[in-house]
N, C-alpha and C positions, 0 to 999 in steps of 0.2 A: 173309803179311806180318806183321811184328811190330807190335804196338800200343804206343803210348807214353802213359803216364798221369802227370800231375803232381799231387801232393797237397801242400797248403800248411797249416802251422800255425805258431804263434809260436815255440814251443820244445817241449821234451819234459819239462816239469815235471809234477808230480803232478796228476791230475784225470781225470774220467770221459772227457773228450774224448780225452786222450792214451792212456788204457787202451784205448778202443775203436779208436783209430787203429792201434795196434800189432797188435791182432787182425785188423783189416782188411788191413794190409800183409802179414801172414803168410799170409793166404788168397789175396790177389792174386798173390803171387809163385809160387804153385803152378801158375799157368797159364803154360805154356812159351812162349807167344807174346806175353807182356806184359812190357814194361820199365816200372819204376816209379821216378820221381824224387821225392824228398821235399824241399820248399822250407821252410827255417827262417829266421826272423829272427835267432834265437840258437841256436847249435849247443850246447845244454846241456840238462840235466835228468836225472832219475833213470831215465827210460826210454830214454835214448840208446843204451845197450848192448843194448837189446831190439829195436832195429830190425834186420830181416833183412839179412845181408851183401850180398845181391843188390840192395838198394835204394840208389840213389845219393843222397847227401845234398848239397843245394845251399844255400849261405847267400845271403840277400838282400844285394845290393851297392848302394852309393850312389856317385855320381860323386865325392863328397867326404865325408870322415868327419864333417864338421860337420853334415851333413844326415841322420845316422843316426836311425832311428825313435825310439829311446829314450834319446838322449843327455841326461843331466841338465844342469840349468843350471850346475852347478858345473864342467862341462867347460870353461867359459869361462876358468877359471884356467890352463888349459894352452895357451891361444891368445894370439897377439900381432897387433898391427897390423890390417890390413884384414880378415884372416881372423876376428879377434875381433869386429870390427864386424858382418861378415856373419852370424856365428853369433848374435849378440845380436838382430839384426833378424829372423832366422829364428825364434828362440824366442819373441820378442814377438808375431810374426804368429801362430805356432802357438797361443800362449796365448789371444790375442784370438779367434781363430776358434772355439776350443773354449768360451770363456767365453760367447759369443753364440749357442751351439748351431749353429754352421756347421761341423761336423766335415767335411763334404764339401769345403769350401774348404782345410781343413788337409790332407786327403788329397791334393788336387790339388797342394798345395805340396810334399808329399813325393814325389808321383809325378814331378814335374819333375826331381827330383834322384836318381831311382832307376833303376838300369840294367835295361834290357829283356832278358829271356831270349831267346837266339838259337835255341834248339831249338823245333821244332814238335811239338805234342802232339795226340793224338786226344781226350783228355779232360784238362781242368785243373779241379782241385777246390779250392775254398776250404773246407777241412775244419773250420776254426776257427769260421766263422760269426760270430755275435754282433756284426755290424756293424763288424768289425775292418778296419784298413787293408788287410790282405791281400785282402779282398773287392774293393776297388778295384784293387789291383795285378793280380790274376788277370784282371779285366775289361779293364784298360787296357794291360798290359804283356806279357801272355802270348799267344802265338799257338797257338790250339787250335781243333779242329773243334767240340767241345762244351765248355760250361763249366757246372760244377755247384757249388751251395753247400749245405753241410750246416746244418741248423737243429736245435740241441740243446736248445731250451727253448721252453715255451709263451709265455713273455714274449718279445716280439719288437720292442719299440719302438726298440731300437738299430738296427734295419735302416734307419731314416730316415737314418742317416749315409751309407748307400750308395745314396741315392735316385737319384743320376745313373747308377748302373751296374747296377741290378737288371735292366734290359731286356737287358743283355748275357748273362744267364745263361739256359741252356736247361732247366735242371732244378733244383728245390729239394727235397732229400731231408730229410725230417723224421723224427726218431727215435721218434716216436709218432704215433698218429692225432690225439690232442689237439693236438700241435704243428702238424700239418697243418691241422686245423680253425681254429686260432687265426690261422695265417698267411694263410689264405684270407679270414677275416673282416676282417683289418687291411689286406690287400693283394689285393683281389679281382681285380686286373689279372693276378695270377700264377696264378690258379686252374688253368689247363691245364698248368702247369709243376710243380705240387706233387704229391709222392708220399711215401709212408712208406718208411723204410729202418731197420728195427729193428737195434739194436746187436748185433753178433756176440758170442756168449758161448762161450768155450772151456771148457765145463763139465768136461770131463775134466781139463784142466790145473789148473783151480780146485780140484777135489777132490784132485788129487795134491799141489799146493802147500799145501793146508790141513793135510796130515799132517806137514809139516816142523816140526822142533822149535824151540821158542822159550823164552827165559829166564823169561818171566812165569809165575808160579804162580797158577792160578785157585782161588778159595775156593769149594768146592762148597756151602757153607752160606749163600751170599748169592746174590742174582740178579745174574748177570753180563750187562752190557749193552754193546754196541758200536755206534759210529757211525763211518763212514768218509766223508770229504769235505773239501774245501777249507775253511779257517777264514775264511769270508766271511759277510756278512750274509744272503745268499740261503739259507744252509744252516740258519739258525735256532739257532745255538749259544747265544745269549742265552736263548732259550726252553728249550733243553735244560738249562741251568744252573738255571733256575727250576723245571723239572720235578724235578731232583735235590734242590733245596731242599725241595720239597713232600714228596718221598719220605722224606727224613730226618725231617721234622716228624711224619710218620705212623709213624715208627719202622720203616720198611721197610728191610731190610738189602740193600745193593747195592754193586756196583763198576762204574763206567761208563768204558769205554775209548774214547778218541777218537783216530782215526788220520787224519793230514792236516796240512798246513801252510797258511799264508796270512797275510793282512795283519792279521788280528785276534788273532794268537797272543799278543802281549804284553798286549793289553787283556783277553782272556779269562783269562789267568793271574792278573791282578790281581783280577778279579771272583771267581774260584774261591777265591783266597786270602782275600779280604775276607768271603766267606761261609763260610769254614772248611770247604770241601769238598775240600781237597787229597787226602785219603785215599779219597774216594769218586768223584771226577771227575778222570780222569787224561788229560792231553794227551800223547800218545806221539810226536807229530811225524810226518814223512813216512816211509813204508816201502814197499818194492817189493812186499812180500808180506803183506798184511793178513789173508789167508785163515785162518791158524791161530787168530787172535783171533775172527774171525767164527764159525768152527766151534765153538770152545770156549765161546762165549757162549750165554746162554739166549734173549736177545732182541736184534734189530737195530732201532735207533731212527733215524728220519729225519724231524725236525721242520722240514722245508724250507718256505720261503715260496713258492717256485716251483721247478719242475724241468722237464726235457724228457721224461725217461723214468724215471730213477732207476736207473742201472746197478748201483750198490752194493746196492740192494734186490734186484735180480735175482740178484746173486752171493750174497747171504744166502740166498735161496730155493734156489739150487743146493746149498748146504751144509746145508739143513734148519734153518736158524736163523730163528725166527719174526719176521717184520718187522712193526713198528708205525710207520706213517707218516702224514704229513699227507693229509687228504682233498682230493687234487688229481685232476683228470681224467686226467692221464697216469699217475698212480700207480694209479688204479682200473683201468687197463688191465692191471695186474699182479696187484693184490690184490683178491680177493673177500672183503669184510669178514666175518670169523668162519670162513672156510673155509681160506684159506692165509695168513692174517695179519689185521691190523686197520688201519683208517684212522680218524683222529681229526681233528676240527676243530683249527685252529691255536690251541690253548688249553692252557696248561700243566696245569691241573687235570684236563682230560679225558685228556690223555696219561698223567698219573700214576695216575689211576683205572684206566685200561686196563692199564697195566703191572702194577699190584697184582692186578687181577682175573685176568689171564692167568697170571701166574707162580704164583699161589696155587692154581690149578686144574690139577693135574697131568694129569687125564683130558683136559681141553681141550687142553693143550699136546701131549699124545700124539696126539690126533686131528689137530691141524693139522700136526704134523711128518709124520704119516703121509700126509696129503694132499699135502704138499710133495714127498714121495718119488716121486710119480707124475707130476710135471709135466715137460712137454717144453721143452727150452731150445735146440733145434736151429733156428737162423735162418739157416743157410748158404744157403738158397734166395734170400735177399735179394741175394746176389752177382749173380744173373741180371740185376738191374736195371742194373748197371754194364756187364755184358757186352752187353746189348741196346743200349746207347749206343755201343758200339764197332763195331756192325755198319754 
């Protein structure tokens, strides 16, 4: 008998969640007795064309367009009469519920106007996690034997938005042990439902893509640094710019490449320009293939405030680029300080000091790169945790 799996995310824009999802989908469809549907709120994003052709994409539907999840208030200008009044009332209620930290009431408002899926599934997965509306939709509007939520971050306070629906989930897969530990501490009632599920890493594809040609010319006479991730507060780009400023003051020659897009793009551009770091700190924007930049760089930097696992750090390790990252529990599941990379307290001076120390010691770099060449990145056995739920 064929098994049916539904996986839900908001869209296929750039981010570690979307990258790991694409890899998961490509593995799941190899099972001949499994059909996979992908539920999206928005059918868009740079990874849309990476979805396997055997995966059916479904867009979330509402009973009326005025109740769409992400309609801006400016949409009111397109409406007239009673419809306009209904939309204004809907937006005002939505604003109020979020303002008083009653997101679950906002989600219930959305659920009343969202169309239920008719198909029955063996497993329905809220892959986005993060306390998103999709978590309530999977719980309330999807008919499935088992329901699973993915947890991508040690920080999990946003799950309070789904307080009414957590009981409807059979399993919570966390992308690291530290994520799992944090979830159990904050939600002890979920303890028996919590398990780890490390992100799948297609290391062969990563190494192949890293050899693709790029236009950028790297200067071998400076330290080339790369960071990959959304331009958001969580990722610590303000700290990264401070690190860059310290490096320059110490007359350390470097070029720092940042790959990713996000809400802080304009703000960061202004800060970089104000500090006259335009030639040293370069925002390259979104790209499907960051791996040539990672491979050609000397160091991979990740000064994040919080993470779930740090997928880009793992990808840097695959390519033998030395990672230097924040001293977080989840990151220490990957990096043994001084053996296959370095961890630093979230302090610009300490990061700068570590960068200079590592780059100026060629024997140390050679040792760490050699250690990285022996690491194992095969996490395909994690798929058995999904297959067990299908039995």
